[in-house]
C-alpha positions as CSV (number, residue, x, y, z in Angstrom):
1,M,-41.0,3.5,25.4
2,P,-43.5,4.5,28.1
3,L,-42.7,2.8,31.5
4,P,-45.4,1.3,33.7
5,S,-46.5,2.7,37.0
6,L,-43.9,1.5,39.4
7,P,-44.1,0.7,43.2
8,R,-42.8,3.2,45.7
9,P,-39.1,2.7,46.5
10,D,-40.0,1.6,50.0
11,Q,-42.0,-1.3,48.5
12,V,-38.9,-2.8,46.8
13,R,-36.3,-4.7,48.8
14,L,-34.6,-6.7,46.0
15,V,-33.4,-5.7,42.5
16,V,-31.9,-8.5,40.4
17,T,-30.6,-8.0,36.9
18,D,-29.1,-10.2,34.2
19,M,-25.9,-8.8,32.7
20,D,-25.4,-9.5,28.9
21,G,-28.2,-8.1,26.8
22,T,-29.8,-6.6,29.9
23,L,-27.7,-4.4,32.2
24,L,-24.5,-4.1,30.2
25,D,-24.6,-1.6,27.3
26,A,-23.9,-2.3,23.6
27,E,-20.2,-2.2,24.4
28,G,-20.5,-4.7,27.3
29,A,-20.0,-2.2,30.0
30,V,-21.9,-1.2,33.1
31,P,-23.7,2.1,32.3
32,D,-22.3,5.0,34.3
33,G,-25.8,5.9,35.4
34,L,-26.0,2.8,37.5
35,W,-23.4,3.9,40.1
36,P,-25.5,6.6,41.8
37,L,-28.5,4.3,41.8
38,L,-26.5,1.7,43.6
39,K,-25.8,4.2,46.3
40,R,-29.5,5.1,46.5
41,M,-30.4,1.4,46.8
42,H,-27.8,0.9,49.5
43,D,-29.0,3.9,51.5
44,L,-32.6,2.5,51.3
45,G,-31.6,-1.0,52.3
46,I,-32.5,-2.5,48.9
47,T,-30.3,-5.5,47.9
48,F,-28.9,-5.3,44.4
49,V,-27.9,-8.6,42.7
50,P,-26.2,-9.2,39.4
51,A,-27.3,-12.6,38.1
52,S,-25.5,-14.0,35.1
53,G,-24.3,-17.0,33.2
54,R,-20.8,-15.4,33.5
55,Q,-18.1,-16.5,35.9
56,H,-18.2,-15.1,39.4
57,A,-14.7,-13.5,39.0
58,T,-15.9,-11.7,35.9
59,I,-19.1,-10.4,37.5
60,A,-17.3,-9.3,40.6
61,A,-14.7,-7.4,38.6
62,A,-17.6,-5.4,37.0
63,F,-18.5,-4.1,40.5
64,P,-15.3,-2.8,42.1
65,P,-15.2,-1.8,45.7
66,G,-14.5,1.8,45.0
67,R,-17.7,2.2,42.9
68,T,-20.0,-0.3,44.6
69,P,-21.6,0.8,47.9
70,G,-21.8,-2.1,50.4
71,H,-19.4,-4.1,48.3
72,D,-18.4,-6.2,51.2
73,E,-21.9,-7.6,51.2
74,L,-22.5,-7.7,47.4
75,V,-24.6,-10.7,46.5
76,V,-23.8,-12.4,43.1
77,I,-25.7,-15.1,41.3
78,A,-23.1,-16.6,39.0
79,E,-22.8,-19.4,36.4
80,N,-26.6,-19.3,35.8
81,G,-27.4,-20.0,39.4
82,T,-24.9,-22.8,40.2
83,L,-22.9,-20.4,42.5
84,V,-24.2,-17.7,44.8
85,T,-21.9,-15.5,46.9
86,R,-22.2,-12.7,49.4
87,G,-19.2,-10.5,49.9
88,G,-17.1,-12.9,47.9
89,A,-17.9,-15.8,50.2
90,E,-19.8,-18.8,48.9
91,V,-23.5,-19.0,50.0
92,S,-24.5,-22.0,47.9
93,S,-23.3,-24.0,45.0
94,E,-24.4,-26.9,42.8
95,T,-21.9,-29.1,40.9
96,L,-22.0,-31.6,38.1
97,T,-21.1,-35.3,38.6
98,R,-18.1,-36.6,36.8
99,D,-20.4,-38.6,34.6
100,G,-22.3,-35.5,33.6
101,V,-19.1,-33.6,32.8
102,T,-17.8,-36.5,30.7
103,A,-21.1,-36.9,28.7
104,A,-21.2,-33.1,27.9
105,V,-17.6,-32.8,26.9
106,H,-17.7,-35.9,24.7
107,A,-20.9,-34.6,23.0
108,V,-19.4,-31.3,21.9
109,R,-15.7,-32.0,21.2
110,G,-16.3,-31.8,17.4
111,L,-17.7,-28.3,17.5
112,R,-14.4,-26.6,16.9
113,T,-14.3,-27.6,13.3
114,S,-18.1,-27.6,12.6
115,R,-19.3,-24.6,14.6
116,D,-16.1,-22.7,15.5
117,G,-17.0,-23.5,19.1
118,G,-15.9,-25.4,22.1
119,A,-16.6,-26.4,25.6
120,V,-15.7,-24.4,28.7
121,L,-15.4,-26.3,32.0
122,A,-16.7,-23.8,34.6
123,G,-15.0,-24.8,37.9
124,K,-15.0,-23.1,41.2
125,R,-11.4,-22.1,41.0
126,S,-11.2,-21.4,37.3
127,A,-12.6,-22.1,33.9
128,Y,-10.9,-24.4,31.5
129,V,-10.7,-24.9,27.7
130,E,-9.0,-27.3,25.4
131,R,-8.8,-24.8,22.5
132,G,-5.8,-22.6,22.8
133,D,-6.0,-20.4,19.7
134,V,-5.7,-16.7,20.6
135,A,-9.0,-15.6,19.0
136,F,-11.0,-18.2,20.9
137,V,-9.3,-17.7,24.3
138,D,-9.6,-13.9,24.0
139,H,-13.4,-14.3,23.3
140,I,-14.0,-16.7,26.2
141,R,-12.0,-14.6,28.6
142,T,-14.7,-11.9,28.1
143,Y,-17.0,-14.1,30.2
144,Y,-14.4,-16.1,32.1
145,R,-11.8,-13.8,33.7
146,E,-10.1,-16.8,35.4
147,L,-9.3,-19.1,32.5
148,E,-6.8,-21.9,31.8
149,V,-6.0,-23.8,28.6
150,V,-5.5,-27.5,29.3
151,E,-4.8,-30.5,27.2
152,D,-7.8,-32.6,28.4
153,L,-10.9,-31.2,30.1
154,L,-11.6,-34.5,31.6
155,A,-8.3,-34.5,33.5
156,V,-9.2,-31.2,35.3
157,D,-9.3,-31.5,39.1
158,D,-11.8,-28.9,40.2
159,D,-15.5,-28.8,41.3
160,V,-17.4,-28.3,38.1
161,L,-20.4,-26.0,38.3
162,K,-21.4,-26.4,34.7
163,V,-20.2,-27.1,31.2
164,A,-20.7,-24.0,29.0
165,V,-20.6,-24.6,25.3
166,Y,-19.8,-21.8,22.8
167,D,-21.3,-22.1,19.3
168,G,-19.9,-19.6,16.9
169,V,-22.9,-20.0,14.5
170,D,-26.1,-20.5,16.5
171,S,-26.5,-22.5,19.7
172,A,-30.1,-23.4,19.3
173,T,-29.7,-25.0,15.9
174,G,-26.1,-26.4,16.2
175,T,-25.2,-27.3,19.8
176,L,-28.6,-28.0,21.3
177,P,-29.4,-31.0,19.1
178,V,-26.1,-32.7,20.3
179,L,-26.9,-32.0,23.9
180,V,-30.7,-32.4,24.1
181,H,-30.4,-36.0,25.2
182,L,-28.8,-34.9,28.4
183,R,-32.1,-33.2,29.5
184,A,-33.3,-36.5,30.9
185,T,-30.7,-36.1,33.7
186,H,-29.4,-32.5,33.5
187,Q,-30.5,-29.0,33.1
188,V,-29.6,-27.9,29.5
189,V,-30.4,-24.3,28.9
190,V,-29.9,-22.0,25.9
191,S,-28.5,-18.9,27.6
192,S,-27.7,-16.8,24.5
193,P,-27.6,-17.1,20.7
194,H,-24.1,-18.5,21.1
195,W,-24.1,-20.3,24.5
196,I,-25.6,-23.4,26.0
197,D,-25.1,-24.5,29.6
198,V,-25.2,-28.0,31.0
199,M,-25.9,-27.9,34.7
200,P,-27.2,-30.1,37.5
201,T,-30.9,-30.9,37.1
202,G,-33.2,-28.3,38.6
203,V,-30.6,-25.6,38.8
204,D,-31.3,-22.1,37.3
205,K,-31.3,-18.4,38.2
206,G,-34.9,-18.6,39.5
207,R,-34.0,-21.4,42.0
208,A,-31.1,-19.3,43.3
209,L,-33.3,-16.2,43.5
210,R,-36.0,-18.0,45.5
211,R,-33.4,-19.2,48.0
212,L,-32.1,-15.7,48.3
213,Q,-35.7,-14.4,48.8
214,A,-36.2,-16.9,51.6
215,E,-32.9,-16.0,53.3
216,L,-33.7,-12.3,53.2
217,G,-37.4,-12.6,54.0
218,V,-38.3,-10.9,50.7
219,T,-41.5,-11.7,48.8
220,P,-42.0,-11.7,45.0
221,A,-44.0,-8.5,45.4
222,Q,-40.9,-6.8,46.8
223,T,-38.7,-8.1,44.0
224,M,-37.8,-6.4,40.7
225,V,-36.1,-8.5,38.0
226,F,-34.7,-7.7,34.6
227,G,-33.8,-10.2,31.8
228,D,-33.6,-10.8,28.1
229,Y,-33.0,-14.4,27.3
230,L,-34.1,-18.0,28.0
231,N,-31.9,-18.5,31.1
232,D,-33.7,-15.5,32.7
233,I,-37.3,-17.0,32.6
234,E,-37.3,-18.7,35.9
235,M,-36.0,-15.7,37.8
236,L,-38.6,-13.4,36.1
237,D,-41.2,-15.9,37.3
238,A,-40.0,-15.3,40.9
239,A,-40.8,-11.6,40.8
240,E,-44.0,-9.6,40.5
241,W,-42.0,-6.7,39.0
242,S,-40.5,-8.6,36.1
243,F,-39.1,-6.7,33.1
244,A,-38.1,-8.0,29.7
245,M,-35.8,-5.8,27.7
246,S,-36.9,-4.5,24.4
247,G,-35.8,-7.0,21.8
248,A,-35.8,-9.9,24.3
249,H,-36.4,-13.4,23.2
250,P,-40.2,-14.0,22.5
251,D,-40.5,-16.6,25.3
252,V,-39.0,-14.0,27.8
253,L,-41.5,-11.4,26.6
254,A,-44.3,-13.8,27.3
255,H,-43.2,-14.4,30.9
256,A,-42.4,-10.8,31.9
257,R,-45.2,-8.5,33.2
258,Y,-43.5,-5.3,31.9
259,R,-41.1,-4.0,29.3
260,A,-38.0,-2.0,29.7
261,P,-36.0,-0.2,27.0
262,S,-33.1,-2.1,25.5
263,N,-29.7,-2.5,27.1
264,A,-28.3,-0.2,24.4
265,E,-30.7,2.4,25.7
266,H,-29.7,1.7,29.3
267,G,-33.1,0.3,30.0
268,V,-32.4,-1.0,33.5
269,V,-31.0,2.4,34.5
270,Q,-34.1,4.1,33.0
271,V,-36.5,2.0,35.0
272,L,-34.6,2.4,38.3
273,E,-34.3,6.2,37.7
274,T,-38.0,6.3,37.3
275,L,-38.5,4.2,40.4
276,F,-36.4,6.5,42.6
277,A,-37.9,9.7,41.1
278,A,-41.3,8.6,42.4
């Protein structure tokens, strides 16, 4: 896939990338080619930001101190924009009301039998599930490193960032119809073919990114963003250098100005290598 003409490295100050389906390869790992690029960005004063629906602890574990230059200042947009950290310390967060949590949990409790799914309460301290079977817990732990099995999600005492719902069949056709009524008062976003997130209204990765741009004094023209699915649209809209991965959702392709090779082809790495070769 031919890449577009890119800006000079000194014209870019912020690089933001989604994780699943975008940065992570087909095996769900950070490509080895990213690590020297992180050093290059750090040396040039470019802020690199992973932005994901994943839990903060899970994202942070993917960027260990020994391999991540400037790790003590690493900025992370986690839980689809409900939590932003710098160097592990909270910068901002948005939490659901108790009523919002209750409505979402009640709406999807039947998914275990009908869709091989279940709700994940994404709290600040940990994530929580009611399903305790090994296959389900092991799968959820891929995205939620800190995870507890509890008897009743509604009895959890934690600040809840979102209710993430896993649908083992297809989230858009199965889970979305039972949650769509919440859109009157909450943000309900299809974040992958198997996940839907219920969050406080108005919260998304784009809002988190715009706040970060304001804090850093960075413009959309100085921002490069990579994404592949519906929960990436708002942050793609916040950057002039917006890249949709090959095979991205059609709505994402419509919003992004440019195309990158697929995550299986290490598309984010390819684009950044081209940028720094300029």
